[in-house]
Structure formats: C-alpha cells, structure tokens
VMD Tcl script that draws the C-alpha trace (Angstrom):
set ca {
  {76.94 -106.57 27.58}
  {76.99 -108.42 24.26}
  {76.85 -105.08 22.46}
  {79.88 -103.87 24.40}
  {81.83 -107.02 23.54}
  {80.99 -106.61 19.85}
  {82.11 -102.98 20.04}
  {85.48 -104.07 21.46}
  {85.94 -106.48 18.56}
  {85.20 -103.72 16.04}
  {87.29 -101.02 17.74}
  {90.54 -99.63 16.34}
  {93.86 -101.39 17.10}
  {95.32 -100.30 20.41}
  {98.35 -98.07 19.91}
  {101.21 -97.45 22.27}
  {100.00 -95.27 25.16}
  {102.67 -92.60 24.73}
  {101.98 -92.31 21.03}
  {98.24 -92.04 21.63}
  {98.69 -89.44 24.35}
  {101.03 -87.37 22.16}
  {98.42 -87.52 19.39}
  {95.74 -86.39 21.86}
  {97.88 -83.47 23.06}
  {98.56 -82.49 19.46}
  {94.82 -82.49 18.68}
  {94.04 -80.29 21.69}
  {96.97 -77.87 21.31}
  {96.50 -74.12 20.73}
  {95.67 -73.34 17.13}
  {93.42 -76.36 16.60}
  {89.64 -76.16 16.19}
  {89.18 -78.52 19.12}
  {91.27 -76.32 21.43}
  {89.31 -73.27 20.26}
  {86.09 -75.02 21.29}
  {87.54 -76.05 24.66}
  {88.70 -72.48 25.33}
  {85.18 -71.22 24.57}
  {83.68 -73.82 26.94}
  {86.04 -72.68 29.70}
  {85.32 -69.01 29.00}
  {81.61 -69.75 29.14}
  {82.00 -71.40 32.57}
  {80.55 -74.62 31.22}
  {81.37 -78.29 31.74}
  {81.64 -80.94 29.05}
  {82.30 -84.62 28.38}
  {83.55 -85.31 24.85}
  {84.38 -88.74 23.38}
  {86.46 -88.70 20.20}
  {87.04 -91.84 18.11}
  {86.19 -95.55 18.57}
  {82.59 -94.45 18.18}
  {81.05 -97.94 17.93}
  {82.44 -98.86 21.33}
  {81.46 -95.49 22.80}
  {77.86 -95.69 21.56}
  {77.58 -99.25 22.87}
  {78.11 -97.99 26.45}
  {75.22 -95.51 26.49}
  {71.80 -94.55 25.16}
  {69.34 -91.70 24.57}
  {70.63 -88.30 23.54}
  {70.27 -86.66 20.16}
  {71.43 -88.24 16.91}
  {73.02 -85.40 14.94}
  {75.54 -86.54 12.31}
  {76.52 -82.95 11.54}
  {79.83 -81.43 10.46}
  {82.24 -80.63 13.27}
  {82.94 -76.98 14.05}
  {84.27 -75.36 17.20}
  {81.15 -73.23 17.61}
  {78.83 -76.24 17.32}
  {80.83 -78.16 19.93}
  {80.64 -75.16 22.25}
  {76.87 -74.76 21.82}
  {76.22 -78.49 22.35}
  {78.25 -78.45 25.57}
  {75.45 -76.38 27.13}
  {73.42 -79.60 27.36}
  {74.05 -82.37 29.86}
  {75.45 -85.70 28.80}
  {78.32 -86.54 26.48}
  {79.16 -85.35 22.98}
  {80.35 -88.10 20.62}
  {82.68 -87.08 17.77}
  {84.31 -89.23 15.09}
  {88.04 -89.93 15.15}
  {88.86 -87.50 12.35}
  {87.03 -84.61 14.04}
  {84.80 -84.19 10.97}
  {81.40 -85.23 12.35}
  {79.52 -84.68 15.61}
  {77.47 -87.87 15.96}
  {75.61 -87.50 19.26}
  {74.89 -84.85 21.90}
  {73.38 -85.14 25.37}
  {74.35 -88.83 25.22}
  {74.02 -90.75 28.48}
  {77.09 -92.91 29.07}
  {77.03 -95.87 31.46}
  {80.56 -97.31 31.73}
  {81.19 -100.25 34.05}
  {81.37 -98.72 37.59}
  {83.82 -101.43 38.67}
  {86.53 -100.07 36.37}
  {89.29 -98.57 38.56}
  {89.82 -94.82 38.71}
  {91.28 -92.37 41.22}
  {89.11 -89.49 39.97}
  {86.52 -88.03 42.35}
  {84.10 -85.94 40.26}
  {81.31 -87.72 38.39}
  {82.29 -86.32 34.98}
  {85.98 -87.15 35.44}
  {85.23 -90.66 36.72}
  {83.05 -91.30 33.68}
  {85.75 -89.92 31.36}
  {88.49 -92.07 32.90}
  {86.35 -95.22 32.73}
  {85.30 -94.55 29.14}
  {88.97 -94.24 28.15}
  {89.62 -97.59 29.84}
  {86.63 -99.26 28.25}
  {87.25 -97.94 24.71}
  {90.07 -96.66 22.53}
  {88.49 -93.22 22.44}
  {90.18 -90.00 23.47}
  {87.91 -88.68 26.21}
  {87.93 -85.03 27.31}
  {86.44 -83.80 30.54}
  {85.94 -80.08 31.21}
  {85.37 -79.23 34.86}
  {82.75 -76.52 35.22}
  {83.77 -75.73 38.80}
  {87.57 -75.87 38.50}
  {87.73 -74.71 34.86}
  {90.24 -77.46 34.02}
  {90.39 -79.53 30.83}
  {91.64 -83.10 31.22}
  {92.37 -85.47 28.34}
  {92.10 -89.21 29.13}
  {93.79 -92.08 27.34}
  {93.73 -95.61 28.81}
  {92.40 -94.27 32.10}
  {95.26 -91.80 32.54}
  {94.63 -88.08 32.43}
  {96.62 -85.12 31.14}
  {95.51 -81.62 32.20}
  {95.82 -78.96 29.52}
  {97.71 -75.83 30.52}
  {97.43 -72.28 29.26}
  {100.07 -70.88 26.91}
  {101.39 -68.58 29.66}
  {101.83 -71.52 32.05}
  {103.69 -73.56 29.44}
  {105.90 -70.61 28.47}
  {107.06 -70.23 32.06}
  {108.46 -73.78 31.91}
  {109.82 -73.19 28.40}
  {111.85 -70.16 29.49}
  {113.45 -72.10 32.34}
  {114.39 -74.95 30.01}
  {115.87 -72.60 27.41}
  {118.17 -71.11 30.05}
  {119.20 -74.60 31.10}
  {119.81 -75.66 27.48}
  {121.98 -72.62 26.78}
  {124.08 -73.15 29.90}
  {124.50 -76.88 29.33}
  {125.38 -76.46 25.65}
  {128.12 -73.97 26.59}
  {129.57 -76.41 29.15}
  {129.35 -79.29 26.68}
  {131.10 -77.37 23.89}
  {133.99 -76.63 26.26}
  {134.12 -80.25 27.39}
  {134.22 -81.50 23.79}
  {137.03 -79.09 22.86}
  {139.02 -80.29 25.86}
  {138.25 -83.92 24.98}
  {139.55 -83.43 21.42}
  {142.84 -82.10 22.78}
  {143.12 -85.03 25.20}
  {142.36 -87.49 22.39}
  {145.14 -86.07 20.24}
  {147.48 -86.28 23.24}
  {146.28 -89.86 23.81}
  {145.48 -89.12 27.44}
  {141.72 -89.49 27.85}
  {140.55 -91.09 31.08}
  {137.27 -92.79 31.86}
  {136.52 -89.86 34.18}
  {136.72 -87.46 31.20}
  {134.30 -89.61 29.20}
  {131.90 -89.92 32.15}
  {131.72 -86.15 32.66}
  {131.10 -85.54 28.94}
  {128.39 -88.20 28.79}
  {126.73 -86.64 31.85}
  {126.55 -83.25 30.08}
  {125.12 -84.92 26.97}
  {122.42 -86.57 29.07}
  {121.51 -83.27 30.76}
  {121.24 -81.65 27.33}
  {119.18 -84.46 25.79}
  {116.85 -84.71 28.79}
  {116.18 -80.96 28.66}
  {115.59 -81.25 24.89}
  {113.06 -84.05 25.44}
  {111.21 -81.96 28.02}
  {111.21 -78.99 25.66}
  {109.84 -81.20 22.86}
  {106.88 -82.09 25.09}
  {106.22 -78.41 25.79}
  {106.48 -77.52 22.09}
  {103.89 -80.21 21.41}
  {101.59 -78.65 24.00}
  {102.06 -75.20 22.47}
  {100.83 -76.27 19.04}
  {101.02 -73.40 16.56}
  {102.40 -71.17 19.32}
  {105.55 -73.29 19.55}
  {107.23 -72.60 16.19}
  {109.67 -70.01 17.51}
  {110.56 -72.23 20.45}
  {111.22 -75.12 18.07}
  {113.67 -72.92 16.16}
  {115.46 -71.98 19.39}
  {115.63 -75.65 20.35}
  {117.26 -76.48 17.02}
  {119.80 -73.72 17.58}
  {120.87 -75.22 20.90}
  {120.72 -78.90 19.93}
  {121.68 -78.95 16.24}
  {123.52 -82.17 15.43}
  {124.49 -82.95 19.03}
  {122.53 -86.20 19.03}
  {124.76 -87.50 16.20}
  {127.86 -86.24 18.00}
  {126.75 -88.08 21.17}
  {126.40 -91.35 19.26}
  {129.85 -90.90 17.69}
  {131.36 -90.24 21.13}
  {129.99 -93.50 22.49}
  {131.12 -95.42 19.41}
  {134.61 -93.97 19.89}
  {134.95 -95.49 23.34}
  {132.62 -98.50 23.49}
  {134.13 -101.98 23.34}
  {131.57 -102.71 20.60}
  {131.71 -99.66 18.34}
  {128.68 -100.49 16.20}
  {125.98 -97.85 15.86}
  {123.35 -100.31 17.10}
  {125.29 -100.89 20.31}
  {125.88 -97.16 20.77}
  {122.16 -96.47 20.50}
  {121.42 -99.26 23.00}
  {123.95 -97.75 25.43}
  {122.33 -94.34 24.98}
  {118.91 -95.78 25.76}
  {120.25 -97.34 28.96}
  {122.02 -94.12 29.97}
  {118.82 -92.16 29.38}
  {117.02 -94.39 31.89}
  {119.85 -94.19 34.45}
  {119.45 -92.12 37.62}
  {121.48 -88.90 37.79}
  {123.74 -90.05 40.62}
  {124.72 -93.18 38.68}
  {125.37 -91.19 35.51}
  {128.35 -89.59 37.28}
  {129.75 -92.98 38.28}
  {132.78 -93.84 36.14}
  {132.44 -97.47 37.15}
  {128.84 -97.56 35.91}
  {129.65 -95.80 32.63}
  {132.70 -98.01 32.08}
  {130.57 -101.12 32.51}
  {128.02 -99.84 29.97}
  {130.84 -99.17 27.51}
  {132.01 -102.76 27.97}
  {134.93 -102.25 30.36}
  {133.93 -103.76 33.70}
  {137.41 -103.56 35.22}
  {138.12 -99.91 34.41}
  {138.17 -97.17 37.04}
  {137.98 -93.39 36.69}
  {141.75 -93.08 36.00}
  {141.84 -95.78 33.31}
  {143.16 -94.54 29.96}
  {140.62 -94.72 27.11}
  {141.66 -94.85 23.44}
  {139.45 -93.11 20.89}
  {138.62 -94.52 17.48}
  {138.47 -90.92 16.26}
  {135.03 -90.98 14.63}
  {133.85 -87.79 16.36}
  {137.08 -85.87 15.75}
  {137.34 -86.94 12.10}
  {133.72 -85.93 11.47}
  {134.72 -82.35 12.33}
  {137.23 -82.20 9.46}
  {135.80 -80.65 6.29}
  {137.51 -83.02 3.83}
  {136.10 -86.09 5.59}
  {132.84 -86.72 3.78}
  {129.89 -88.46 5.41}
  {130.69 -92.15 5.93}
  {134.42 -91.58 5.34}
  {135.31 -91.52 9.04}
  {134.26 -95.16 9.40}
  {136.48 -96.16 6.47}
  {139.47 -94.31 7.94}
  {138.94 -95.97 11.33}
  {138.62 -99.38 9.68}
  {141.92 -98.75 7.90}
  {143.93 -97.38 10.85}
  {142.20 -98.82 13.90}
  {142.35 -95.69 16.06}
  {142.97 -91.95 16.01}
  {146.47 -92.37 17.43}
  {147.50 -94.86 14.76}
  {146.23 -92.43 12.13}
  {148.29 -89.61 13.66}
  {151.39 -91.83 13.84}
  {151.13 -92.79 10.17}
  {149.53 -89.82 8.44}
  {152.73 -87.95 7.55}
  {154.94 -90.94 6.75}
  {152.43 -92.67 4.49}
  {149.85 -90.23 3.05}
  {149.20 -92.56 0.10}
  {147.41 -94.87 2.51}
  {144.72 -92.21 2.90}
  {144.44 -92.02 -0.88}
  {143.57 -95.69 -0.92}
  {140.81 -95.10 1.62}
  {139.34 -92.38 -0.61}
  {140.46 -89.17 1.14}
  {140.99 -86.69 -1.72}
  {143.19 -84.23 0.21}
  {145.31 -86.14 2.77}
  {147.50 -83.10 3.44}
  {144.46 -80.99 4.40}
  {143.28 -83.76 6.74}
  {146.72 -83.91 8.33}
  {146.89 -80.11 8.70}
  {143.39 -80.01 10.23}
  {144.21 -82.65 12.82}
  {147.50 -81.05 13.76}
  {145.85 -77.64 13.97}
  {143.33 -79.11 16.43}
  {146.26 -80.54 18.32}
  {148.06 -77.20 18.35}
  {151.21 -78.68 16.82}
  {151.09 -76.46 13.74}
  {150.06 -72.90 13.01}
}
mol new
graphics top color blue
foreach p $ca { graphics top sphere $p radius 0.5 }
foreach p [lrange $ca 0 end-1] q [lrange $ca 1 end] { graphics top cylinder $p $q radius 0.2 }
display resetview
C-alpha cells in the first residue's frame, strides 16, 4: 500500500480527461505503430492488456513477470501478447519495460465492466494516469481506458460509414446557411431583420458546427487515413466559425468578441428545441424582452468583412465611427471623407460594394 501511495506522488500531473482521451485515440489511430500491433493481435485471435505511461504507479500495483527494457516495436508487442499478464510500456512508446506482469489493482474500485481483463484495465486506469488498453480475445474488440472510462476502437470501414453521412449533412447544411446569410445581408441593408431571422441563422450555424465537431472526432480516429476527409471538412467549413462570431457580435447587446464566444459556448450546450426559440436566443443576446418579431439592428461587422477594401480589423474601426450599418449607409455618400479618417483607402469602392449587395446599383 505504501508503495502505491509513493507511486501516486511520483505520477504525472493529471490532465483534462477529454484531452487525455483524444491523445489516446491519436496514439491508437490507423497508421501508428501501436495500432499496427493491435491489428496484429486481433488478427492473431489473441487477447492483451497493455499499460502505457505512469510506469512507476503501474509497476507498484503488480509483481512477477519479465523485466525486459527493450525498444518498442509493433512486432515485439504482438509477440509478447501471446503470454498471459500485462505488458508495461513507457509513455513515449519507446521502451517495453515488462511482459507477463501480474497486476493487482484494488478490487473495490468501481467499474461496470464484466470480463476479468476489462475490469483490470478499467481499475488500472482509475488507479494510475496510464493509458490502459484491453484486447478481448473472444469478442475481438480493442478498448482504450482513461480514468476508468473506455473507448472502443473501430475499423476504418466502420468510421467511414459515419464520415460519409456527416459529409452529406455538412454539404446540405452549408448550402442552407449560405442562402440564409445572403438573405440576412439583404434584410440588414433594408434595416428589417427580426429576431426570428437571427434565430434561424444561428440554428443553422449550430447544426454546421456540431457536425464539424463530430467529423473532427472521426478524423482523429482515422489517423493517417483521415487526410482527405480533413480537406473536405475544410472545404465545407472554411472561415464559417469566424463568420458565426461576427454574426453574434453584430446583434448582441455586448458586442465584444469575448462575450460573443461566451454566447457561442452556451448555444453549443443548448438543446436543439431551445435553439429554435427566439425568446431563448434573444435572452442570450442580451434582449430579454424581445420576441420573434422584434426588429434587430446590425452593427455590420459581418457584412463589412465581405467587402474587399475592408482590411482585417478595419470593420471594427468603421463600426466604432458610425455605430451601425444603417448609419454608415445613411452617411456614406454625403460624407465620404469620414471614411478617409477611419483609414478606408477607397471609400467609393466600399460604397459601391454595399449598394451592389443591396441591389440599389448595377
């Protein structure tokens, strides 16, 4: 027991669970040496229990086995899995330290796993900061454990099935969102945007961003097989995250970027049915008394960012000078010198671009 306590004191700092799990998935993704070894173990109809990292704490929970201290290779890991007991590997996957090691984690540690190997793996991941991998000989399933929680590795074909569904969803949602943003720009220039219009656009942004997050997780699982999918994701998403933030800044009572990001975080955690509630969205934007028909006035940050002569950071200066998109439109022709003072080099091009969006000029 004293040895275990000393091992805890010497173990690595505990990282955020999600970060550690993402790191574990990355290390076991297709294209890595570790995944190659795991695939060979599965193909050989073998079982295995592998502890990676926090080796002092891991070794303090067991005994016996073979002391190896040999370089890590996929073939060696595969051959050693033919023996019973655990295989202990250093955090950097450079050295195999022990094989056939008998682990004895505290049996009182909670776990919902049923098989002996999986129960041991779950408890070892609770007891230490190690990444623990259990390969089921009977079910031919590989499970990665972090903090007692398991993640089952899937084959490339299984992941690609989910990827294809998400890509279809991304394409459809992006098309709807592009149309909604074009319509919103026209309404902004007409000064007739309602809270309902903003709510519907935000909903489409959330659908797009949620699908992108799910696709990111799948790309992580694909490892080296996910490069093409990552390129397709970029094609669909592009700079839409920045556009989303500008949209919220345009309509939030507090237009700071920090507040916009906080609103986005809250929206991302909001249930789908509430995302379509204008009352809910209005409250998050800082307008508790607004309803779906309430008129909303845009600062113009998103629209101005689409004009070629407005350099990065210039939209904020223009908004600070004029106060809103409508005030800019009201003043832009009568007093173009005001834009010169802000730093816009070609005020006439800015005016023509805005009016062309509006459809007031050819």
